[in-house]
C-alpha positions in Angstrom: 54.9 -115.4 -100.9 55.5 -118.1 -98.4 53.3 -116.2 -95.8 50.4 -116.3 -98.1 50.8 -120.0 -98.9 51.1 -120.8 -95.2 48.1 -118.6 -94.3 46.1 -120.3 -96.9 46.9 -123.8 -95.6 46.1 -122.6 -91.9 42.9 -121.1 -93.0 41.9 -124.5 -94.7 43.0 -126.5 -91.7 41.1 -124.3 -89.2 38.0 -124.3 -91.3 38.2 -128.1 -91.8 38.4 -128.6 -88.2 35.4 -126.3 -87.5 33.0 -127.9 -90.1 32.0 -130.6 -87.7 31.1 -128.0 -85.1 29.2 -125.8 -87.6 27.2 -128.9 -88.8 26.4 -130.0 -85.3 25.1 -126.4 -84.5 23.1 -126.3 -87.7 21.5 -129.6 -86.8 20.6 -128.4 -83.3 19.1 -125.1 -84.7 17.0 -127.3 -87.1 15.6 -129.3 -84.2 13.8 -126.2 -83.1 10.7 -124.6 -84.5 12.2 -124.2 -88.1 10.2 -125.4 -91.0 9.8 -125.0 -94.7 12.2 -122.8 -96.7 13.9 -121.6 -93.5 15.0 -125.2 -92.7 16.3 -125.6 -96.2 18.3 -122.5 -96.2 19.6 -123.3 -92.7 20.7 -126.8 -93.9 22.7 -125.1 -96.7 24.7 -123.0 -94.2 27.3 -125.8 -93.8 27.9 -126.0 -97.6 28.3 -122.2 -97.7 30.7 -122.3 -94.9 32.8 -125.0 -96.6 32.8 -123.0 -99.8 33.8 -119.9 -98.1 36.8 -121.6 -96.3 37.8 -123.1 -99.5 37.7 -120.0 -101.6 39.6 -117.9 -99.0 42.3 -120.5 -98.8 42.6 -120.8 -102.6 42.6 -117.0 -102.8 45.5 -116.6 -100.3 47.4 -119.3 -102.0 46.9 -117.8 -105.5 47.8 -114.4 -104.2 51.0 -115.7 -102.8 51.9 -117.5 -106.1 51.0 -114.4 -108.1 53.3 -112.3 -106.0 56.1 -114.7 -106.7 55.4 -114.6 -110.4 54.4 -118.2 -110.8 50.9 -117.6 -111.8 
């Protein structure tokens, strides 16, 4: 249980630290020859990254709480 909770917090912390780097790289990629729908989808990549980090952290935490019988 405690391992899953700590793992969830570590995933969130590492993901939060990487969001700036991901956003910078996405902006650099958009400065190239990317237009239209491709640029829009590329711009949404940062949001999808943040949602993935959040959902994996929550899933690990809930799994730890479920194994302890708290959820």
